Z-matrix of the N, CA and C atoms (Angstrom, degrees):
N
C 1 1.422
C 2 1.432 1 108.97
N 3 1.310 2 117.24 1 127.90
C 4 1.461 3 127.58 2 179.25
C 5 1.616 4 108.96 3 -88.69
N 6 1.080 5 119.43 4 134.71
C 7 1.479 6 128.31 5 177.92
C 8 1.603 7 107.71 6 -111.38
N 9 1.080 8 114.78 7 128.43
C 10 1.561 9 117.75 8 174.83
C 11 1.434 10 110.82 9 -87.59
N 12 1.298 11 120.93 10 119.08
C 13 1.404 12 121.33 11 174.67
C 14 1.523 13 111.53 12 -75.65
N 15 1.225 14 114.68 13 136.73
C 16 1.400 15 114.73 14 172.25
C 17 1.333 16 118.20 15 -96.35
N 18 1.310 17 127.53 16 128.42
C 19 1.352 18 125.23 17 -179.28
C 20 1.487 19 114.47 18 -70.40
N 21 1.326 20 117.91 19 136.99
C 22 1.434 21 119.20 20 -173.15
C 23 1.526 22 105.91 21 -60.27
N 24 1.288 23 112.24 22 147.00
C 25 1.517 24 123.13 23 178.43
C 26 1.547 25 104.70 24 -102.31
N 27 1.273 26 111.66 25 132.49
C 28 1.498 27 114.85 26 174.37
C 29 1.509 28 111.58 27 -120.40
N 30 1.261 29 113.30 28 148.72
C 31 1.521 30 115.25 29 -177.36
C 32 1.639 31 101.32 30 -92.24
N 33 1.210 32 111.89 31 163.78
C 34 1.501 33 113.30 32 176.61
C 35 1.464 34 115.72 33 -62.93
N 36 1.313 35 122.75 34 -29.38
C 37 1.418 36 126.42 35 172.80
C 38 1.497 37 112.24 36 -58.65
N 39 1.289 38 115.49 37 -51.17
C 40 1.537 39 125.31 38 177.09
C 41 1.477 40 108.84 39 -63.16
N 42 1.185 41 127.82 40 -28.30
C 43 1.440 42 125.83 41 -178.41
C 44 1.481 43 112.09 42 -82.18
N 45 1.342 44 119.65 43 -21.27
C 46 1.432 45 121.25 44 165.92
C 47 1.395 46 120.93 45 -78.92
N 48 1.307 47 114.87 46 -15.59
C 49 1.486 48 120.59 47 -176.40
C 50 1.624 49 105.39 48 -75.49
N 51 1.293 50 110.56 49 123.50
C 52 1.463 51 122.15 50 170.63
C 53 1.547 52 108.41 51 -120.36
N 54 1.319 53 114.25 52 126.73
C 55 1.583 54 116.91 53 173.12
C 56 1.426 55 109.43 54 -60.95
N 57 1.259 56 125.61 55 139.34
C 58 1.473 57 128.62 56 169.05
C 59 1.520 58 105.48 57 -69.05
N 60 1.354 59 113.11 58 137.14
C 61 1.461 60 120.83 59 171.83
C 62 1.550 61 105.63 60 -132.97
N 63 1.301 62 114.48 61 145.04
C 64 1.485 63 120.62 62 -178.14
C 65 1.474 64 113.58 63 59.70
N 66 1.311 65 115.16 64 30.61
C 67 1.420 66 123.30 65 179.62
C 68 1.473 67 111.78 66 -50.79
N 69 1.355 68 122.58 67 120.71
C 70 1.415 69 123.50 68 176.57
C 71 1.515 70 114.46 69 91.56
N 72 1.259 71 120.37 70 -9.57
C 73 1.462 72 121.10 71 -172.82
C 74 1.607 73 105.73 72 -75.88
N 75 1.176 74 123.64 73 -32.19
C 76 1.464 75 121.41 74 176.97
C 77 1.547 76 105.56 75 -62.27
N 78 1.316 77 121.68 76 -46.83
C 79 1.361 78 122.53 77 175.88
C 80 1.525 79 113.77 78 -53.78
N 81 1.369 80 116.68 79 -48.77
C 82 1.379 81 124.75 80 -177.17
C 83 1.473 82 108.74 81 -64.13
N 84 1.257 83 122.52 82 -36.18
C 85 1.505 84 125.92 83 179.20
C 86 1.457 85 105.38 84 -69.79
N 87 1.333 86 126.55 85 -47.84
C 88 1.461 87 127.90 86 170.18
C 89 1.600 88 111.43 87 -44.60
N 90 1.413 89 113.96 88 -59.71
C 91 1.330 90 120.16 89 177.46
C 92 1.368 91 118.61 90 -48.72
N 93 1.399 92 121.18 91 -47.92
C 94 1.422 93 128.10 92 175.64
C 95 1.482 94 110.61 93 -61.23
N 96 1.419 95 118.01 94 -42.22
C 97 1.453 96 115.45 95 178.92
C 98 1.544 97 112.97 96 -63.27
N 99 1.388 98 112.84 97 -38.64
C 100 1.504 99 119.57 98 175.69
C 101 1.476 100 111.49 99 -58.00
N 102 1.354 101 120.79 100 -44.83
C 103 1.387 102 125.50 101 -177.13
C 104 1.673 103 107.44 102 -69.58
N 105 1.175 104 120.66 103 -39.39
C 106 1.387 105 123.24 104 172.85
C 107 1.500 106 110.95 105 -59.21
N 108 1.189 107 121.87 106 -49.09
C 109 1.394 108 131.09 107 173.19
C 110 1.490 109 114.17 108 -57.08
N 111 1.146 110 112.63 109 -44.14
C 112 1.566 111 119.20 110 -178.92
C 113 1.601 112 112.11 111 -69.49
N 114 1.382 113 107.50 112 -34.13
C 115 1.546 114 114.66 113 178.04
C 116 1.482 115 107.91 114 -76.70
N 117 1.277 116 122.35 115 -31.89
C 118 1.514 117 122.05 116 -179.65
C 119 1.560 118 107.35 117 -74.51
N 120 1.360 119 115.01 118 -29.10
C 121 1.571 120 117.87 119 -179.88
C 122 1.438 121 105.77 120 -72.05
N 123 1.340 122 118.36 121 -40.43
C 124 1.528 123 121.70 122 -179.74
C 125 1.539 124 108.90 123 -65.96
N 126 1.305 125 118.97 124 -44.71
C 127 1.269 126 125.02 125 -173.08
C 128 1.744 127 108.10 126 -65.39
N 129 1.310 128 108.04 127 -41.89
C 130 1.560 129 116.18 128 174.55
C 131 1.501 130 107.64 129 -58.04
N 132 1.356 131 120.74 130 -45.41
C 133 1.480 132 120.42 131 -174.48
C 134 1.446 133 108.49 132 -73.43
N 135 1.312 134 116.08 133 -33.26
C 136 1.668 135 115.16 134 176.49
C 137 1.659 136 106.48 135 -66.82
N 138 1.305 137 116.47 136 -40.74
C 139 1.500 138 114.03 137 -179.36
C 140 1.496 139 111.51 138 -66.61
N 141 1.298 140 121.99 139 -40.31
C 142 1.497 141 122.36 140 -178.72
C 143 1.485 142 107.49 141 -65.96
N 144 1.371 143 121.85 142 -39.16
C 145 1.420 144 122.55 143 172.67
C 146 1.430 145 116.44 144 -58.61
N 147 1.399 146 113.67 145 -43.61
C 148 1.438 147 120.60 146 176.54
C 149 1.637 148 111.74 147 -55.77
N 150 1.402 149 111.19 148 -48.60
C 151 1.446 150 115.31 149 -178.79
C 152 1.536 151 111.19 150 -62.85
N 153 1.247 152 114.08 151 -38.81
C 154 1.539 153 114.62 152 173.42
C 155 1.415 154 119.86 153 -66.54
N 156 1.414 155 111.06 154 -25.54
C 157 1.564 156 114.86 155 174.39
C 158 1.524 157 111.71 156 -74.05
N 159 1.373 158 107.05 157 -30.41
C 160 1.539 159 114.00 158 -175.51
C 161 1.528 160 115.17 159 -80.87
N 162 1.265 161 114.13 160 -7.62
C 163 1.453 162 119.49 161 170.60
C 164 1.438 163 114.46 162 -61.37
N 165 1.317 164 122.17 163 130.18
C 166 1.464 165 120.45 164 176.05
C 167 1.455 166 106.27 165 -84.08
N 168 1.328 167 123.73 166 -24.39
C 169 1.450 168 126.39 167 178.64
C 170 1.517 169 106.12 168 -159.11
N 171 1.343 170 115.80 169 163.44
C 172 1.376 171 121.52 170 -176.44
C 173 1.489 172 109.30 171 -88.28
N 174 1.371 173 116.72 172 51.35
C 175 1.420 174 125.90 173 -177.67
C 176 1.566 175 109.01 174 -129.20
N 177 1.349 176 110.11 175 158.78
C 178 1.538 177 118.40 176 -179.81
C 179 1.431 178 113.99 177 -53.36
N 180 1.335 179 114.02 178 -42.39
C 181 1.475 180 122.53 179 -177.57
C 182 1.555 181 117.22 180 -56.66
N 183 1.271 182 111.23 181 -28.80
C 184 1.409 183 124.13 182 175.71
C 185 1.510 184 121.57 183 -81.70
N 186 1.230 185 113.71 184 -20.76
C 187 1.409 186 122.95 185 -175.25
C 188 1.523 187 117.86 186 -69.50
N 189 1.240 188 119.42 187 -38.49
C 190 1.459 189 121.89 188 -172.12
C 191 1.600 190 103.25 189 -68.88
N 192 1.227 191 115.10 190 -44.69
C 193 1.623 192 114.80 191 -176.84
C 194 1.431 193 110.50 192 -63.54
N 195 1.410 194 116.00 193 -39.60
C 196 1.485 195 119.17 194 -177.47
C 197 1.499 196 112.69 195 -67.58
N 198 1.401 197 109.85 196 -34.41
C 199 1.499 198 117.84 197 176.67
C 200 1.552 199 114.04 198 -68.67
N 201 1.347 200 115.66 199 -34.62
C 202 1.324 201 127.10 200 178.00
C 203 1.592 202 110.69 201 -58.54
N 204 1.362 203 110.49 202 -51.00
C 205 1.486 204 120.80 203 -174.63
C 206 1.517 205 106.44 204 -70.24
N 207 1.288 206 119.06 205 -35.63
C 208 1.460 207 124.54 206 174.61
C 209 1.499 208 111.72 207 -59.27
N 210 1.313 209 111.55 208 -47.23
C 211 1.507 210 119.78 209 -174.00
C 212 1.519 211 106.95 210 -63.80
N 213 1.300 212 112.50 211 -50.32
C 214 1.589 213 119.06 212 175.90
C 215 1.504 214 111.21 213 -45.63
N 216 1.308 215 116.22 214 -44.59
C 217 1.461 216 123.92 215 -169.30
C 218 1.591 217 113.35 216 -80.32
N 219 1.391 218 109.76 217 -44.81
C 220 1.543 219 116.86 218 -168.35
C 221 1.440 220 113.86 219 -115.91
N 222 1.289 221 124.67 220 -0.38
C 223 1.486 222 121.86 221 -176.46
C 224 1.587 223 110.34 222 -64.64
N 225 1.267 224 121.76 223 -47.41
C 226 1.451 225 114.88 224 178.35
C 227 1.610 226 119.61 225 -72.40
N 228 1.349 227 111.20 226 -6.97
C 229 1.531 228 114.83 227 -179.71
C 230 1.663 229 101.68 228 -95.42
N 231 1.277 230 115.71 229 -39.12
C 232 1.583 231 120.05 230 -173.16
C 233 1.422 232 113.76 231 -102.95
N 234 1.281 233 120.31 232 -33.36
C 235 1.496 234 117.06 233 -174.77
C 236 1.582 235 113.10 234 92.86
N 237 1.363 236 112.41 235 161.56
C 238 1.454 237 122.23 236 -178.58
C 239 1.613 238 115.07 237 -54.84
N 240 1.258 239 113.33 238 -40.09
C 241 1.577 240 117.82 239 -171.31
C 242 1.536 241 101.90 240 -70.14
N 243 1.367 242 121.25 241 -40.46
C 244 1.475 243 117.32 242 -179.99
C 245 1.429 244 116.41 243 -65.84
N 246 1.280 245 112.75 244 -33.72
C 247 1.604 246 122.27 245 -179.49
C 248 1.520 247 104.56 246 -68.33
N 249 1.362 248 120.22 247 -41.46
C 250 1.491 249 120.61 248 -178.85
C 251 1.488 250 104.41 249 -72.74
N 252 1.301 251 122.29 250 -32.88
C 253 1.506 252 118.10 251 177.19
C 254 1.495 253 111.79 252 -67.60
N 255 1.209 254 122.57 253 -35.65
C 256 1.518 255 128.70 254 179.69
C 257 1.489 256 108.83 255 -61.69
N 258 1.444 257 108.86 256 -44.87
C 259 1.452 258 116.27 257 -177.28
C 260 1.554 259 110.56 258 -67.26
N 261 1.349 260 116.81 259 -39.41
C 262 1.532 261 118.48 260 178.20
C 263 1.431 262 108.82 261 -64.75
N 264 1.295 263 120.56 262 -48.17
C 265 1.468 264 126.84 263 -177.37
C 266 1.536 265 113.96 264 -55.68
N 267 1.426 266 113.50 265 -48.33
C 268 1.504 267 116.69 266 178.69
C 269 1.346 268 111.80 267 -69.68
N 270 1.321 269 119.23 268 -38.45
C 271 1.517 270 125.60 269 -179.69
C 272 1.551 271 103.48 270 -54.12
N 273 1.387 272 114.47 271 -51.33
C 274 1.453 273 116.29 272 -176.73
C 275 1.625 274 111.76 273 -64.28
N 276 1.211 275 118.87 274 -33.72
C 277 1.482 276 128.52 275 174.59
C 278 1.484 277 107.59 276 -57.68
N 279 1.315 278 116.40 277 -52.10
C 280 1.447 279 121.95 278 -174.60
C 281 1.604 280 111.10 279 -60.79
N 282 1.325 281 109.01 280 -41.61
C 283 1.526 282 122.49 281 -175.87
C 284 1.568 283 108.70 282 -76.63
N 285 1.281 284 116.40 283 -16.36
C 286 1.565 285 113.46 284 -177.17
C 287 1.535 286 115.75 285 -74.95
N 288 1.346 287 115.30 286 120.92
C 289 1.283 288 121.54 287 -172.42
C 290 1.482 289 116.72 288 -67.95
N 291 1.307 290 115.39 289 -26.23
C 292 1.505 291 123.61 290 177.09
C 293 1.540 292 107.52 291 -67.01
N 294 1.371 293 113.54 292 -45.90
C 295 1.413 294 117.52 293 -171.16
C 296 1.495 295 110.43 294 -73.71
N 297 1.491 296 119.74 295 -32.50
C 298 1.350 297 132.34 296 171.13
C 299 1.600 298 109.49 297 -54.14
N 300 1.281 299 116.10 298 -53.22
C 301 1.340 300 126.94 299 179.30
C 302 1.526 301 115.94 300 -62.58
N 303 1.259 302 112.40 301 -37.88
C 304 1.539 303 118.56 302 173.85
C 305 1.577 304 111.53 303 -64.87
N 306 1.262 305 117.30 304 -38.58
C 307 1.393 306 122.37 305 177.06
C 308 1.589 307 120.13 306 -80.87
N 309 1.245 308 118.70 307 -19.22
C 310 1.420 309 126.07 308 -172.73
C 311 1.447 310 109.44 309 -61.83
N 312 1.306 311 117.47 310 126.33
C 313 1.457 312 123.99 311 175.15
C 314 1.547 313 117.66 312 87.31
N 315 1.406 314 112.23 313 -4.66
C 316 1.520 315 119.45 314 -173.24
C 317 1.516 316 107.30 315 -87.64
N 318 1.370 317 109.46 316 150.87
C 319 1.502 318 121.65 317 161.68
C 320 1.537 319 103.35 318 -83.68
N 321 1.265 320 115.27 319 119.43
C 322 1.483 321 124.73 320 -175.73
C 323 1.460 322 117.77 321 -98.99
N 324 1.366 323 114.97 322 124.56
C 325 1.447 324 119.63 323 175.92
C 326 1.528 325 106.67 324 -122.39
N 327 1.373 326 118.32 325 134.02
C 328 1.463 327 121.23 326 179.91
C 329 1.521 328 106.08 327 -114.84
N 330 1.486 329 109.41 328 147.72
C 331 1.391 330 115.68 329 173.77
C 332 1.546 331 114.92 330 49.99
N 333 1.163 332 113.40 331 48.38
C 334 1.513 333 125.86 332 -175.08
C 335 1.527 334 102.98 333 -74.11
N 336 1.266 335 119.92 334 119.98
C 337 1.529 336 119.86 335 -177.24
C 338 1.551 337 103.51 336 -108.56
N 339 1.352 338 109.61 337 146.12
C 340 1.405 339 126.24 338 177.41
C 341 1.517 340 117.75 339 -148.20
N 342 1.301 341 119.48 340 149.14
C 343 1.268 342 120.46 341 -179.57
C 344 1.485 343 120.32 342 -103.60
N 345 1.223 344 125.59 343 126.21
C 346 1.432 345 125.66 344 -169.48
C 347 1.452 346 106.40 345 -137.91
N 348 1.413 347 118.56 346 123.14
C 349 1.468 348 122.75 347 -178.66
C 350 1.539 349 112.29 348 43.26
N 351 1.402 350 116.31 349 48.97
C 352 1.394 351 120.64 350 173.76
C 353 1.425 352 113.71 351 77.33
N 354 1.342 353 121.06 352 -2.23
C 355 1.484 354 120.76 353 179.07
C 356 1.560 355 116.09 354 -111.50
N 357 1.172 356 122.34 355 134.62
C 358 1.510 357 123.76 356 178.20
C 359 1.527 358 107.46 357 -79.66
N 360 1.235 359 117.34 358 127.86
C 361 1.481 360 126.66 359 178.17
C 362 1.429 361 105.64 360 -119.51
N 363 1.308 362 120.23 361 146.86
C 364 1.393 363 131.00 362 170.88
C 365 1.549 364 121.74 363 -121.34
N 366 1.245 365 120.10 364 119.03
C 367 1.410 366 125.98 365 173.11
C 368 1.579 367 110.39 366 -84.42
N 369 1.254 368 112.95 367 119.72
C 370 1.527 369 119.01 368 -174.56
C 371 1.565 370 107.33 369 -58.15
N 372 1.289 371 118.16 370 -50.05
C 373 1.394 372 123.06 371 -176.79
C 374 1.467 373 114.02 372 -144.90
N 375 1.319 374 118.05 373 132.70
C 376 1.473 375 116.64 374 -178.10
C 377 1.618 376 100.54 375 -126.79
N 378 1.222 377 118.12 376 122.37
C 379 1.427 378 128.91 377 175.19
C 380 1.499 379 112.11 378 -105.00
N 381 1.316 380 113.52 379 111.90
C 382 1.479 381 120.19 380 -174.84
C 383 1.533 382 107.53 381 -105.83
N 384 1.248 383 120.66 382 124.69
C 385 1.489 384 131.25 383 173.34
C 386 1.446 385 109.35 384 -114.27
N 387 1.345 386 114.00 385 168.77
C 388 1.496 387 117.69 386 178.85
C 389 1.558 388 115.33 387 -54.87
N 390 1.284 389 119.51 388 -43.85
C 391 1.422 390 132.46 389 -174.30
C 392 1.596 391 117.09 390 -100.13
N 393 1.276 392 114.75 391 -16.05
C 394 1.453 393 117.40 392 -176.74
C 395 1.525 394 112.67 393 -160.51
N 396 1.309 395 109.86 394 166.79
C 397 1.533 396 120.69 395 -179.96
C 398 1.611 397 105.94 396 -124.76
N 399 1.337 398 111.83 397 139.65
C 400 1.470 399 116.82 398 178.21
C 401 1.605 400 104.65 399 -122.04
N 402 1.258 401 111.52 400 124.97
C 403 1.438 402 120.36 401 -176.71
C 404 1.644 403 103.09 402 -102.17
N 405 1.399 404 117.37 403 119.04
C 406 1.312 405 118.31 404 -177.37
C 407 1.526 406 110.18 405 -120.67
N 408 1.461 407 111.75 406 135.49
C 409 1.418 408 115.79 407 175.11
C 410 1.553 409 112.41 408 -119.49
N 411 1.298 410 119.09 409 129.29
C 412 1.493 411 120.60 410 -176.94
C 413 1.537 412 106.33 411 -87.83
N 414 1.311 413 111.94 412 148.74
C 415 1.447 414 120.45 413 177.93
C 416 1.627 415 104.31 414 -143.88
N 417 1.415 416 111.42 415 137.09
C 418 1.472 417 116.13 416 178.03
C 419 1.556 418 112.79 417 -100.10
N 420 1.405 419 112.13 418 1.51
C 421 1.450 420 117.90 419 179.87
C 422 1.488 421 108.90 420 -148.80
N 423 1.401 422 120.36 421 160.46
C 424 1.435 423 118.49 422 178.28
C 425 1.469 424 106.64 423 -104.65
N 426 1.382 425 118.09 424 8.41
C 427 1.363 426 117.97 425 170.06
C 428 1.548 427 114.89 426 -56.52
N 429 1.297 428 125.54 427 139.30
C 430 1.432 429 124.95 428 -177.33
C 431 1.555 430 114.95 429 59.89
N 432 1.381 431 108.84 430 42.52
C 433 1.523 432 115.45 431 177.60
C 434 1.441 433 115.51 432 -55.48
N 435 1.379 434 110.51 433 -42.04
C 436 1.558 435 115.09 434 179.26
C 437 1.486 436 110.93 435 -56.36
N 438 1.316 437 123.00 436 -50.89
C 439 1.342 438 128.98 437 178.03
C 440 1.539 439 112.69 438 -56.17
N 441 1.349 440 116.52 439 -35.11
C 442 1.436 441 116.92 440 178.12
C 443 1.400 442 107.92 441 -66.75
N 444 1.277 443 122.68 442 -40.15
C 445 1.435 444 123.11 443 179.58
C 446 1.425 445 114.33 444 -66.19
N 447 1.298 446 119.62 445 -42.15
C 448 1.529 447 122.12 446 169.48
C 449 1.434 448 109.13 447 -61.53
N 450 1.304 449 129.12 448 -39.90
C 451 1.412 450 124.36 449 179.77
C 452 1.507 451 117.00 450 -61.62
N 453 1.539 452 112.57 451 -45.88
C 454 1.350 453 115.92 452 179.50
C 455 1.425 454 112.48 453 -74.14
N 456 1.218 455 127.00 454 -21.03
C 457 1.518 456 136.28 455 175.46
C 458 1.479 457 105.54 456 -66.34
N 459 1.311 458 114.99 457 -45.92
C 460 1.458 459 120.09 458 177.41
C 461 1.527 460 116.12 459 -65.25
N 462 1.332 461 112.42 460 -43.72
C 463 1.483 462 116.19 461 169.18
C 464 1.523 463 117.21 462 -57.83
N 465 1.340 464 116.28 463 -41.35
C 466 1.458 465 123.17 464 173.38
C 467 1.488 466 110.48 465 -51.70
N 468 1.375 467 114.04 466 -48.90
C 469 1.470 468 121.43 467 -172.22
C 470 1.480 469 105.84 468 -65.20
N 471 1.332 470 120.30 469 -46.88
C 472 1.494 471 121.68 470 -172.21
C 473 1.598 472 107.57 471 -69.01
N 474 1.312 473 119.14 472 -38.47
C 475 1.359 474 119.77 473 -173.83
C 476 1.573 475 108.58 474 -77.01
N 477 1.337 476 119.39 475 -26.77
C 478 1.315 477 119.29 476 177.12
C 479 1.609 478 113.23 477 -73.94
N 480 1.341 479 115.32 478 -29.31
C 481 1.465 480 114.24 479 166.44
C 482 1.468 481 117.16 480 -64.43
N 483 1.380 482 122.29 481 -19.85
C 484 1.326 483 122.69 482 -179.42
C 485 1.620 484 117.89 483 -96.93
N 486 1.264 485 106.34 484 -6.41
C 487 1.588 486 111.49 485 -177.75
C 488 1.558 487 108.41 486 -134.83
N 489 1.353 488 117.41 487 162.24
C 490 1.440 489 118.56 488 175.47
C 491 1.518 490 107.33 489 -101.21
N 492 1.250 491 115.70 490 1.93
C 493 1.568 492 115.75 491 176.55
C 494 1.426 493 114.29 492 -83.74
N 495 1.312 494 114.45 493 164.85
C 496 1.526 495 119.81 494 -179.60
C 497 1.634 496 106.76 495 -76.48
N 498 1.252 497 114.23 496 139.69
C 499 1.510 498 120.90 497 -165.86
C 500 1.678 499 100.44 498 -116.05
N 501 1.237 500 113.80 499 126.26
C 502 1.509 501 122.32 500 174.78
C 503 1.474 502 108.22 501 -115.38
N 504 1.322 503 115.07 502 146.36
C 505 1.517 504 118.21 503 176.09
C 506 1.595 505 111.48 504 -116.46
N 507 1.156 506 117.90 505 148.63
C 508 1.493 507 126.13 506 -176.05
C 509 1.643 508 108.50 507 -144.37
N 510 1.188 509 112.60 508 132.37
C 511 1.537 510 119.16 509 172.11
C 512 1.562 511 101.66 510 -107.04
N 513 1.408 512 114.71 511 123.92
C 514 1.520 513 112.22 512 173.12
C 515 1.559 514 102.65 513 -113.38
N 516 1.355 515 105.63 514 114.70
C 517 1.411 516 114.92 515 171.98
C 518 1.460 517 112.86 516 -84.32
N 519 1.365 518 115.23 517 125.94
C 520 1.441 519 120.62 518 -170.95
C 521 1.532 520 102.60 519 -111.36
N 522 1.333 521 120.38 520 75.61
C 523 1.336 522 132.43 521 -170.81
C 524 1.568 523 115.82 522 -80.57
N 525 1.348 524 113.87 523 162.06
C 526 1.462 525 111.49 524 -179.86
C 527 1.608 526 116.53 525 -64.58
N 528 1.420 527 107.90 526 -30.91
C 529 1.537 528 109.53 527 -178.40
C 530 1.502 529 114.36 528 -103.30
N 531 1.331 530 119.80 529 -15.43
C 532 1.418 531 125.01 530 -174.28
C 533 1.461 532 112.93 531 -162.45
N 534 1.377 533 114.02 532 168.01
C 535 1.395 534 122.90 533 168.02
C 536 1.554 535 109.30 534 -104.54
N 537 1.196 536 117.39 535 133.71
C 538 1.429 537 126.66 536 -179.24
C 539 1.595 538 113.21 537 -129.60
N 540 1.289 539 113.43 538 124.69
C 541 1.513 540 120.28 539 -176.49
C 542 1.440 541 112.24 540 -108.55
N 543 1.299 542 129.23 541 114.46
C 544 1.362 543 130.12 542 -176.56
C 545 1.536 544 105.16 543 -107.26
N 546 1.359 545 114.96 544 131.20
C 547 1.438 546 115.29 545 176.46
C 548 1.485 547 108.10 546 -106.42
N 549 1.393 548 113.17 547 144.87
C 550 1.393 549 119.91 548 177.62
C 551 1.529 550 112.31 549 -118.60
N 552 1.353 551 110.60 550 61.51
C 553 1.490 552 121.53 551 -174.83
C 554 1.442 553 107.40 552 -111.96
């Protein structure tokens, strides 16, 4: 006996139904890309700080050695274009008249570490003059500018507790297109 199979009938509503697959994976992929981008930005910032720390002076003659050290340490993590960008930004900083005027006549300390409430903090650049101290923090991006201001204000407070001199705070943004110095006085 032969039985005829009836093909299933579907309504138009059922035909439009598609079960969701990979739900949320697109969002996860974007979050992963954002994390990678954020880590790259942090690593770039760390590398530019390292290069600045390796400068013997804020002069052209010191730049090539600092850049060679930075390249040895960060090239395989960041690549050639990032190293070139670091070179360009520090070159611009060295040539910046406002930055040079800020440093002129100062006793310079770099990456000055101190402990506060059990945490180790680092001042990127401390400029000590006869009558004042200037606390400088370098930034390679203006993202989180409010927290940058809080950070430098905190450093000012700590340094003022250690000296009888007037303490000023500066944020030096070493940006892709320009150098910007913000005073917190």
